[in-house]
DSSP file (Angstrom, degrees, kcal/mol; ACC not computed):
  #  RESIDUE AA STRUCTURE BP1 BP2  ACC     N-H-->O    O-->H-N    N-H-->O    O-->H-N    TCO  KAPPA ALPHA  PHI   PSI    X-CA   Y-CA   Z-CA
    1    1 A M              0   0    0      0, 0.0     2,-0.1     0, 0.0     5,-0.0   0.000 360.0 360.0 360.0 134.3   20.3   34.5   10.5
    2    2 A Q     >  -     0   0    0      1,-0.1     4,-1.9     4,-0.0     3,-0.3  -0.339 360.0-107.0 -76.7 162.3   17.2   36.0    8.9
    3    3 A K  H  > S+     0   0    0      1,-0.2     4,-2.3     2,-0.2     5,-0.2   0.891 119.6  52.8 -58.7 -43.2   13.8   34.7    9.6
    4    4 A I  H  > S+     0   0    0      1,-0.2     4,-2.6     2,-0.2    -1,-0.2   0.871 108.2  52.3 -62.7 -34.4   13.4   33.0    6.2
    5    5 A E  H  > S+     0   0    0     -3,-0.3     4,-1.9     2,-0.2    -1,-0.2   0.878 107.7  51.4 -68.7 -37.3   16.8   31.2    6.9
    6    6 A L  H  X S+     0   0    0     -4,-1.9     4,-1.3     2,-0.2    -2,-0.2   0.937 113.9  43.3 -63.1 -46.6   15.6   29.9   10.2
    7    7 A F  H  X S+     0   0    0     -4,-2.3     4,-1.7     1,-0.2     3,-0.3   0.907 111.7  54.2 -66.7 -40.5   12.4   28.5    8.7
    8    8 A Q  H  X S+     0   0    0     -4,-2.6     4,-3.0     1,-0.2    -1,-0.2   0.850 103.3  57.4 -61.7 -33.8   14.3   27.1    5.7
    9    9 A Q  H  X S+     0   0    0     -4,-1.9     4,-2.1     2,-0.2    -1,-0.2   0.865 103.2  52.9 -66.0 -34.6   16.6   25.3    8.2
   10   10 A T  H  X S+     0   0    0     -4,-1.3     4,-1.6    -3,-0.3    -1,-0.2   0.919 111.8  46.2 -64.4 -41.3   13.5   23.6    9.7
   11   11 A I  H  X S+     0   0    0     -4,-1.7     4,-2.4     1,-0.2    -2,-0.2   0.939 111.0  51.2 -64.5 -47.5   12.6   22.4    6.2
   12   12 A D  H  X S+     0   0    0     -4,-3.0     4,-2.2     1,-0.2    -1,-0.2   0.872 106.2  56.3 -57.9 -37.5   16.1   21.3    5.4
   13   13 A A  H  X>S+     0   0    0     -4,-2.1     5,-2.3     1,-0.2     4,-0.8   0.903 109.0  45.8 -62.3 -41.5   16.2   19.3    8.6
   14   14 A W  H  <5S+     0   0    0     -4,-1.6    47,-0.5     3,-0.2     3,-0.3   0.901 112.1  51.5 -67.2 -40.5   13.0   17.4    7.6
   15   15 A L  H  <5S+     0   0    0     -4,-2.4    -2,-0.2     1,-0.2    -1,-0.2   0.859 121.1  32.6 -64.6 -34.9   14.4   16.8    4.1
   16   16 A T  H  <5S-     0   0    0     -4,-2.2    -1,-0.2    -5,-0.2    -2,-0.2   0.410 105.4-123.2-102.4   0.4   17.7   15.4    5.4
   17   17 A K  T  <5 +     0   0    0     -4,-0.8     2,-0.8    -3,-0.3    -3,-0.2   0.890  57.8 152.9  57.9  42.7   16.2   13.8    8.6
   18   18 A D     >< +     0   0    0     -5,-2.3     4,-1.6    -6,-0.2     3,-0.2  -0.820  23.2 179.5-108.9  92.8   18.6   15.8   10.7
   19   19 A V  H  > S+     0   0    0     -2,-0.8     4,-2.6     1,-0.2     5,-0.2   0.844  80.9  57.3 -64.5 -34.7   17.0   16.3   14.2
   20   20 A K  H  > S+     0   0    0      1,-0.2     4,-1.6     2,-0.2    -1,-0.2   0.900 104.7  51.9 -63.8 -39.8   20.0   18.3   15.5
   21   21 A K  H  > S+     0   0    0     -3,-0.2     4,-0.6     1,-0.2    -1,-0.2   0.904 111.8  47.8 -61.7 -41.1   19.6   20.9   12.7
   22   22 A L  H >< S+     0   0    0     -4,-1.6     3,-1.2     1,-0.2     4,-0.4   0.949 110.2  50.1 -63.6 -49.9   16.0   21.3   13.5
   23   23 A L  H >< S+     0   0    0     -4,-2.6     3,-0.8     1,-0.3    -1,-0.2   0.764  98.7  67.3 -65.4 -25.9   16.5   21.7   17.3
   24   24 A T  H 3< S+     0   0    0     -4,-1.6    -1,-0.3     1,-0.2    -2,-0.2   0.762 103.5  44.2 -68.4 -23.5   19.2   24.4   16.8
   25   25 A V  T << S+     0   0    0     -3,-1.2    86,-3.1    -4,-0.6     2,-0.3   0.472  98.7  89.3 -99.0  -1.5   16.7   26.9   15.4
   26   26 A L  E <  S-a  111   0A   0     -3,-0.8    86,-0.2    -4,-0.4     2,-0.1  -0.752  75.3-123.5-100.1 142.3   13.9   26.2   18.0
   27   27 A S  E >   -     0   0A   0     84,-2.9     3,-1.4    -2,-0.3    15,-0.1  -0.356  31.5-108.3 -71.8 161.7   13.5   28.0   21.3
   28   28 A E  E 3  S+     0   0A   0      1,-0.3    15,-1.1    14,-0.1    16,-0.2   0.853 119.7  44.1 -60.0 -35.8   13.4   25.8   24.4
   29   29 A N  E 3  S+     0   0A   0     13,-0.2    -1,-0.3    14,-0.1    83,-0.1  -0.066  83.5 160.0-103.6  33.0    9.7   26.5   24.9
   30   30 A I  E <   -     0   0A   0     -3,-1.4    12,-3.5    11,-0.1     2,-0.5  -0.191  26.6-156.6 -53.4 141.1    8.7   26.0   21.2
   31   31 A I  E     -aB 113  41A   0     81,-1.4    83,-2.4    10,-0.2     2,-0.5  -0.993  11.5-175.6-121.3 121.7    5.0   25.3   20.5
   32   32 A Y  E     -aB 114  40A   0      8,-2.8     8,-2.8    -2,-0.5     2,-0.5  -0.976   2.8-172.0-122.6 119.5    4.4   23.5   17.1
   33   33 A T  E     -aB 115  39A   0     81,-2.9    83,-2.4    -2,-0.5     6,-0.2  -0.952  13.8-144.9-116.5 119.1    0.9   22.8   16.0
   34   34 A E    >   -     0   0    0      4,-3.0     3,-1.8    -2,-0.5    84,-0.1  -0.340  29.6-105.0 -77.2 163.7    0.3   20.7   12.9
   35   35 A C  T 3  S+     0   0    0      1,-0.3    83,-0.3     2,-0.1    -1,-0.1   0.706 119.2  53.0 -65.0 -20.9   -2.6   21.4   10.5
   36   36 A Y  T 3  S-     0   0    0      2,-0.1    -1,-0.3    81,-0.1    81,-0.1   0.394 125.6 -94.7 -97.5   4.1   -4.6   18.4   11.8
   37   37 A G  S <  S+     0   0    0     -3,-1.8    -2,-0.1     1,-0.4     2,-0.1   0.195  76.2 138.0 111.6 -16.7   -4.4   19.5   15.5
   38   38 A A        -     0   0    0     -5,-0.1    -4,-3.0     1,-0.0     2,-0.4  -0.406  34.9-163.4 -62.6 137.9   -1.5   17.6   17.0
   39   39 A Q  E     -B   33   0A   0     -6,-0.2     2,-0.4    -2,-0.1    -6,-0.2  -0.985  12.2-165.4-130.8 137.4    0.6   19.9   19.2
   40   40 A Y  E     -B   32   0A   0     -8,-2.8    -8,-2.8    -2,-0.4     2,-0.5  -0.976   5.9-163.3-122.3 131.5    4.1   19.6   20.5
   41   41 A Q  E     +B   31   0A   0     -2,-0.4     4,-0.5   -10,-0.2   -10,-0.2  -0.967  54.5   3.5-122.6 122.4    5.5   21.7   23.3
   42   42 A G  S  > S-     0   0    0    -12,-3.5     4,-1.9    -2,-0.5     3,-0.3   0.106  88.1 -80.5  88.8 156.6    9.2   22.0   24.0
   43   43 A K  H  > S+     0   0    0    -15,-1.1     4,-2.8     1,-0.2     5,-0.2   0.828 123.7  60.8 -62.7 -34.2   12.2   20.6   22.3
   44   44 A A  H  > S+     0   0    0    -16,-0.2     4,-2.0     1,-0.2    -1,-0.2   0.918 108.1  43.5 -62.2 -43.5   11.9   17.1   23.9
   45   45 A E  H  > S+     0   0    0     -4,-0.5     4,-2.6    -3,-0.3    -1,-0.2   0.897 113.2  52.2 -68.3 -39.6    8.4   16.6   22.4
   46   46 A I  H  X S+     0   0    0     -4,-1.9     4,-2.9     1,-0.2    -2,-0.2   0.930 110.4  48.6 -60.2 -45.5    9.6   17.9   19.0
   47   47 A E  H  X S+     0   0    0     -4,-2.8     4,-2.5     2,-0.2     5,-0.2   0.915 111.8  48.7 -62.8 -43.0   12.5   15.5   19.0
   48   48 A K  H  X S+     0   0    0     -4,-2.0     4,-2.3    -5,-0.2    -2,-0.2   0.924 114.0  46.1 -62.3 -45.6   10.3   12.6   19.9
   49   49 A W  H  X S+     0   0    0     -4,-2.6     4,-2.9     2,-0.2     5,-0.2   0.935 112.9  49.9 -61.8 -48.3    7.8   13.5   17.1
   50   50 A F  H  X S+     0   0    0     -4,-2.9     4,-2.0     1,-0.2    -2,-0.2   0.925 113.7  44.7 -58.0 -48.1   10.6   14.0   14.6
   51   51 A C  H  < S+     0   0    0     -4,-2.5    -1,-0.2    -5,-0.2    -2,-0.2   0.891 114.8  48.1 -66.9 -39.8   12.2   10.7   15.4
   52   52 A Q  H >< S+     0   0    0     -4,-2.3     3,-1.2    -5,-0.2    -2,-0.2   0.910 111.5  50.6 -66.1 -42.0    8.9    8.8   15.4
   53   53 A W  H 3< S+     0   0    0     -4,-2.9    -2,-0.2     1,-0.3    -1,-0.2   0.891 111.0  48.8 -62.8 -40.0    7.8   10.3   12.1
   54   54 A N  T 3< S+     0   0    0     -4,-2.0    -1,-0.3    -5,-0.2    -2,-0.2   0.327  91.9 111.0 -86.4   7.6   11.1    9.4   10.4
   55   55 A N    <   +     0   0    0     -3,-1.2     2,-0.2    -4,-0.1    -1,-0.1  -0.971  60.2  49.2-126.1 116.0   11.0    5.8   11.6
   56   56 A P  S >  S-     0   0    0      0, 0.0     3,-1.7     0, 0.0    36,-0.1   0.281  93.5-128.3 -79.0 166.3   10.6    3.6    9.6
   57   57 A V  T 3  S+     0   0    0      1,-0.3    -2,-0.1    -2,-0.2    -3,-0.0   0.711 102.4  72.0 -61.6 -22.4   13.2    4.8    7.2
   58   58 A E  T 3  S+     0   0    0      2,-0.0    -1,-0.3    33,-0.0     2,-0.1   0.801  75.1  95.1 -66.2 -28.1   10.7    4.6    4.3
   59   59 A N    <   +     0   0    0     -3,-1.7     2,-0.3    -5,-0.1    32,-0.2  -0.453  59.0 164.7 -63.2 133.5    8.9    7.7    5.7
   60   60 A K  E     -C   90   0A   0     30,-2.8    30,-2.8    -2,-0.1     2,-0.8  -0.972  46.5-131.9-157.6 134.9   10.3   10.7    3.9
   61   61 A V  E     -C   89   0A   0    -47,-0.5    28,-0.3    -2,-0.3     3,-0.1  -0.824  27.6-172.3 -81.4 113.7    9.7   14.3    3.2
   62   62 A K  E     -     0   0A   0     26,-1.6     2,-0.3    -2,-0.8    27,-0.2   0.882  62.9 -15.3 -80.4 -39.6   10.2   14.3   -0.6
   63   63 A S  E     -C   88   0A   0     25,-1.8    25,-3.1    -3,-0.1    -1,-0.3  -0.972  47.3-171.2-160.4 153.7   10.0   18.1   -1.0
   64   64 A W  E     -C   87   0A   0     -2,-0.3     2,-0.6    23,-0.2    23,-0.2  -0.763  19.4-170.8-149.7  95.3    8.8   21.1    0.9
   65   65 A T  E     -C   86   0A   0     21,-2.3    21,-2.0    -2,-0.3     2,-0.4  -0.814   9.7-151.6-102.6 120.6    8.9   24.2   -1.3
   66   66 A V  E     -C   85   0A   0     -2,-0.6     2,-1.4    19,-0.2    19,-0.3  -0.736  20.3-126.7 -88.6 134.9    8.3   27.7    0.1
   67   67 A D    >>  -     0   0    0     17,-2.7     3,-1.3    -2,-0.4     4,-1.0  -0.683  25.8-168.8 -79.2  94.4    6.8   30.3   -2.1
   68   68 A K  H 3> S+     0   0    0     -2,-1.4     4,-1.0     1,-0.3    -1,-0.2   0.691  75.1  74.2 -64.6 -19.4    9.4   32.9   -1.6
   69   69 A Y  H 34 S+     0   0    0      1,-0.2     4,-0.3     2,-0.2    -1,-0.3   0.911 102.9  40.0 -58.6 -41.8    7.4   35.6   -3.3
   70   70 A Y  H X> S+     0   0    0     -3,-1.3     4,-2.0     1,-0.2     3,-1.2   0.796  99.7  74.7 -78.2 -29.0    5.1   35.8   -0.3
   71   71 A V  H 3< S+     0   0    0     -4,-1.0    -1,-0.2     1,-0.3    11,-0.2   0.878  98.3  45.3 -54.7 -43.2    7.8   35.5    2.3
   72   72 A D  T 3< S+     0   0    0     -4,-1.0    -1,-0.3    -3,-0.2     3,-0.2   0.677 119.8  40.8 -74.8 -16.6    9.1   39.1    1.8
   73   73 A K  T <4 S+     0   0    0     -3,-1.2     2,-0.6    -4,-0.3    -2,-0.2   0.661  98.5  70.0-106.9 -19.1    5.6   40.6    1.8
   74   74 A Y     <  +     0   0    0     -4,-2.0     8,-1.8     8,-0.3     2,-0.6  -0.396  54.6 142.9-109.4  57.4    3.6   38.8    4.5
   75   75 A Y  E     -D   81   0A   0     -2,-0.6     6,-0.2     6,-0.2     3,-0.1  -0.832  30.6-168.2 -90.9 126.8    5.1   40.0    7.8
   76   76 A V  E    S-     0   0A   0      4,-1.7     2,-0.3    -2,-0.6    -1,-0.2   0.913  74.0 -35.2 -76.1 -45.9    2.5   40.5   10.4
   77   77 A D  E >  S-D   80   0A   0      3,-1.4     3,-0.9    -3,-0.1    -1,-0.3  -0.862  81.4 -70.7-156.5-170.7    5.0   42.3   12.6
   78   78 A N  T 3  S+     0   0    0     -2,-0.3     3,-0.1     1,-0.2    -3,-0.0   0.700 131.8  37.8 -66.8 -17.9    8.7   42.0   13.3
   79   79 A E  T 3  S+     0   0    0      1,-0.1    27,-3.0    26,-0.1     2,-0.4   0.397 110.4  63.1-113.6   1.2    8.3   38.7   15.2
   80   80 A T  E <   +DE  77 105A   0     -3,-0.9    -4,-1.7    25,-0.2    -3,-1.4  -0.994  56.1 171.5-134.8 131.7    5.6   37.0   13.2
   81   81 A T  E     -DE  75 104A   0     23,-2.6    23,-3.0    -2,-0.4     2,-0.4  -0.959  23.5-137.4-137.1 152.3    5.8   35.8    9.5
   82   82 A L  E     - E   0 103A   0     -8,-1.8     2,-0.4    -2,-0.3    -8,-0.3  -0.926  17.0-169.6-109.1 136.3    3.6   33.8    7.2
   83   83 A F  E     - E   0 102A   0     19,-2.2    19,-2.8    -2,-0.4     2,-0.3  -0.994   7.2-156.0-124.4 127.0    5.1   31.2    4.8
   84   84 A T  E     + E   0 101A   0     -2,-0.4   -17,-2.7   -17,-0.4     2,-0.3  -0.792  27.8 159.3 -97.4 147.5    3.1   29.5    2.0
   85   85 A W  E     -CE  66 100A   0     15,-2.5    15,-2.6    -2,-0.3     2,-0.4  -0.976  40.7-125.4-158.9 166.2    4.4   26.2    0.8
   86   86 A T  E     -CE  65  99A   0    -21,-2.0   -21,-2.3    -2,-0.3     2,-0.4  -0.994  28.2-161.1-120.5 131.5    3.8   22.9   -1.0
   87   87 A F  E     -CE  64  98A   0     11,-3.1    11,-2.2    -2,-0.4     2,-0.4  -0.951   9.3-177.3-120.3 128.1    4.7   19.7    0.9
   88   88 A R  E     +CE  63  97A   0    -25,-3.1   -25,-1.8    -2,-0.4   -26,-1.6  -0.986  16.3 156.5-124.3 135.1    5.2   16.3   -0.6
   89   89 A C  E     -CE  61  96A   0      7,-2.5     7,-2.7    -2,-0.4     2,-0.5  -0.953  40.8-133.8-148.9 168.0    5.9   13.2    1.5
   90   90 A F  E     +CE  60  95A   0    -30,-2.8   -30,-2.8    -2,-0.3     2,-0.4  -0.985  39.2 166.7-122.5 115.9    5.8    9.4    1.6
   91   91 A Y  E >   - E   0  94A   0      3,-2.8     3,-1.7    -2,-0.5   -32,-0.1  -0.993  59.9 -12.7-140.7 128.6    4.4    8.4    5.0
   92   92 A E  T 3  S-     0   0    0     -2,-0.4    -1,-0.1     1,-0.3     3,-0.1   0.873 129.6 -49.1  49.7  44.6    3.1    5.0    6.2
   93   93 A G  T 3  S+     0   0    0      1,-0.2     2,-0.4    -3,-0.0    -1,-0.3   0.510 118.4 103.2  81.5   5.5    3.1    3.6    2.7
   94   94 A K  E <   -E   91   0A   0     -3,-1.7    -3,-2.8     2,-0.0     2,-0.3  -0.952  65.5-130.9-126.8 141.5    1.3    6.5    1.1
   95   95 A E  E     -E   90   0A   0     -2,-0.4     2,-0.3    -5,-0.2    -5,-0.2  -0.664  31.8-173.4 -80.9 142.0    2.3    9.4   -1.1
   96   96 A G  E     +E   89   0A   0     -7,-2.7    -7,-2.5    -2,-0.3     2,-0.3  -0.992  14.6 177.8-139.4 147.9    0.9   12.8    0.1
   97   97 A I  E     +E   88   0A   0     -2,-0.3    24,-0.6    -9,-0.2     2,-0.3  -0.981  11.8 157.6-147.1 136.9    0.9   16.3   -1.2
   98   98 A L  E     -EF  87 120A   0    -11,-2.2   -11,-3.1    -2,-0.3     2,-0.3  -0.992  33.4-128.3-153.5 155.3   -0.7   19.4    0.2
   99   99 A D  E     +EF  86 119A   0     20,-2.3    20,-3.0    -2,-0.3     2,-0.3  -0.750  40.8 159.4 -96.6 153.6   -0.4   23.2    0.1
  100  100 A G  E     -EF  85 118A   0    -15,-2.6   -15,-2.5    -2,-0.3     2,-0.4  -0.966  34.0-130.3-161.7 177.7   -0.2   25.0    3.3
  101  101 A I  E     -EF  84 117A   0     16,-2.2    16,-2.3    -2,-0.3     2,-0.5  -0.997  15.1-153.2-138.8 140.2    0.7   28.1    5.3
  102  102 A S  E     -EF  83 116A   0    -19,-2.8   -19,-2.2    -2,-0.4     2,-0.7  -0.969   5.5-153.3-116.2 128.9    2.8   28.4    8.4
  103  103 A L  E     -EF  82 115A   0     12,-2.8    12,-2.2    -2,-0.5     2,-0.5  -0.909  25.5-169.3 -95.1 115.6    2.4   31.2   10.9
  104  104 A V  E     -EF  81 114A   0    -23,-3.0   -23,-2.6    -2,-0.7     2,-0.4  -0.928  11.5-162.2-118.4 128.3    5.8   31.4   12.5
  105  105 A K  E     -EF  80 113A   0      8,-2.7     7,-2.5    -2,-0.5     8,-1.5  -0.883  10.2-157.9-109.5 141.2    6.7   33.4   15.6
  106  106 A F  E     - F   0 111A   0    -27,-3.0     2,-0.4    -2,-0.4     5,-0.2  -0.862  15.0-165.5-118.9 149.5   10.2   34.3   16.5
  107  107 A S  E >  S- F   0 110A   0      3,-2.5     3,-1.0    -2,-0.3     2,-0.3  -0.918  71.5 -50.8-132.1 106.4   12.0   35.3   19.7
  108  108 A G  T 3  S-     0   0    0     -2,-0.4    -2,-0.0     1,-0.2     0, 0.0  -0.514 122.8 -18.4  64.4-126.0   15.4   36.7   18.9
  109  109 A N  T 3  S+     0   0    0     -2,-0.3     2,-0.3    -3,-0.1    -1,-0.2  -0.088 124.5  79.4-105.0  32.5   17.2   34.3   16.6
  110  110 A K  E <  S- F   0 107A   0     -3,-1.0    -3,-2.5   -84,-0.0     2,-0.5  -0.952  78.9-116.3-136.0 155.4   15.0   31.3   17.4
  111  111 A I  E     +aF  26 106A   0    -86,-3.1   -84,-2.9    -2,-0.3    -5,-0.3  -0.816  29.7 175.6 -89.1 127.3   11.5   30.0   16.3
  112  112 A C  E     +     0   0A   0     -7,-2.5   -81,-1.4    -2,-0.5     2,-0.3   0.582  63.9  17.6-109.9 -13.8    9.2   30.0   19.3
  113  113 A E  E     -aF  31 105A   0     -8,-1.5    -8,-2.7   -83,-0.2     2,-0.4  -0.955  52.5-175.1-158.8 139.8    5.9   28.9   17.6
  114  114 A I  E     -aF  32 104A   0    -83,-2.4   -81,-2.9    -2,-0.3     2,-0.4  -0.994   4.2-175.5-133.2 128.6    4.8   27.3   14.4
  115  115 A Q  E     -aF  33 103A   0    -12,-2.2   -12,-2.8    -2,-0.4     2,-0.3  -0.994  13.1-156.7-121.3 125.6    1.1   26.9   13.4
  116  116 A E  E     - F   0 102A   0    -83,-2.4     2,-0.4    -2,-0.4   -14,-0.2  -0.802   7.8-169.1-105.3 144.2    0.4   25.0   10.2
  117  117 A F  E     - F   0 101A   0    -16,-2.3   -16,-2.2    -2,-0.3     2,-0.3  -0.998  14.5-142.4-131.4 135.7   -2.8   25.3    8.1
  118  118 A E  E     - F   0 100A   0     -2,-0.4     2,-0.3   -83,-0.3   -18,-0.2  -0.703  16.7-178.9-105.3 148.1   -3.6   22.9    5.2
  119  119 A Q  E     - F   0  99A   0    -20,-3.0   -20,-2.3    -2,-0.3    -2,-0.0  -0.992  40.3-100.1-136.8 140.7   -5.2   23.4    1.8
  120  120 A K  E     - F   0  98A   0     -2,-0.3   -22,-0.2   -22,-0.2   -20,-0.0  -0.326  24.4-141.1 -59.1 140.8   -5.8   20.6   -0.7
  121  121 A Y  S    S+     0   0    0    -24,-0.6     2,-0.4   -22,-0.1    -1,-0.1   0.916  84.1  75.2 -70.7 -44.3   -3.2   20.5   -3.4
  122  122 A E  S    S-     0   0    0    -25,-0.2     2,-0.3   -23,-0.0    -2,-0.1  -0.580  71.3-164.3 -74.4 123.9   -5.7   19.7   -6.2
  123  123 A K        -     0   0    0     -2,-0.4     2,-0.3     2,-0.0    -2,-0.1  -0.770   8.9-177.6-106.7 153.0   -7.7   22.8   -7.1
  124  124 A F        -     0   0    0     -2,-0.3    -2,-0.0     0, 0.0     0, 0.0  -0.980  24.0-137.2-145.5 158.2  -10.9   23.0   -9.1
  125  125 A R    >   -     0   0    0     -2,-0.3     3,-1.4     1,-0.1    -2,-0.0  -0.899  13.5-169.0-119.2 100.4  -13.2   25.7  -10.3
  126  126 A P  T 3  S+     0   0    0      0, 0.0    -1,-0.1     0, 0.0     0, 0.0   0.692  86.0  44.5 -66.4 -19.2  -16.8   24.7   -9.8
  127  127 A F  T 3  S+     0   0    0      2,-0.0     2,-0.4     0, 0.0    -2,-0.0   0.324  81.7 114.9-109.1   8.0  -18.2   27.6  -11.9
  128  128 A L    <         0   0    0     -3,-1.4    -3,-0.1     1,-0.1     0, 0.0  -0.660 360.0 360.0 -78.4 128.0  -15.8   27.3  -14.9
  129  129 A K              0   0    0     -2,-0.4    -1,-0.1     0, 0.0    -2,-0.0   0.427 360.0 360.0-100.2 360.0  -17.8   26.3  -18.0
């Protein structure tokens, strides 16, 4: 499986609420850091976070679109890749949308680390007249 397919499987798992699909692409000692600072270490913590996030059933990742143009160009090295994306969700009664980037590290055919960074979805140009 190629690196983009591994990362896409993590996204698909969130879209379908399939924790088993998520866990199959992660290394045992995965470190996942969300953009606001929460960090999960190991598959057990990832599973607990995933299940808590998806309960109640109303919580939902509505879409998570990777900008594939960048995926092929932004390799840091053979084991580290950057993915840019737009994330839309419904969480705790609120709609959310943000742009972001994930720095993803691989070990063999597994993801061993994900670091997320957030950018506001709404853009503005303060000097445009």
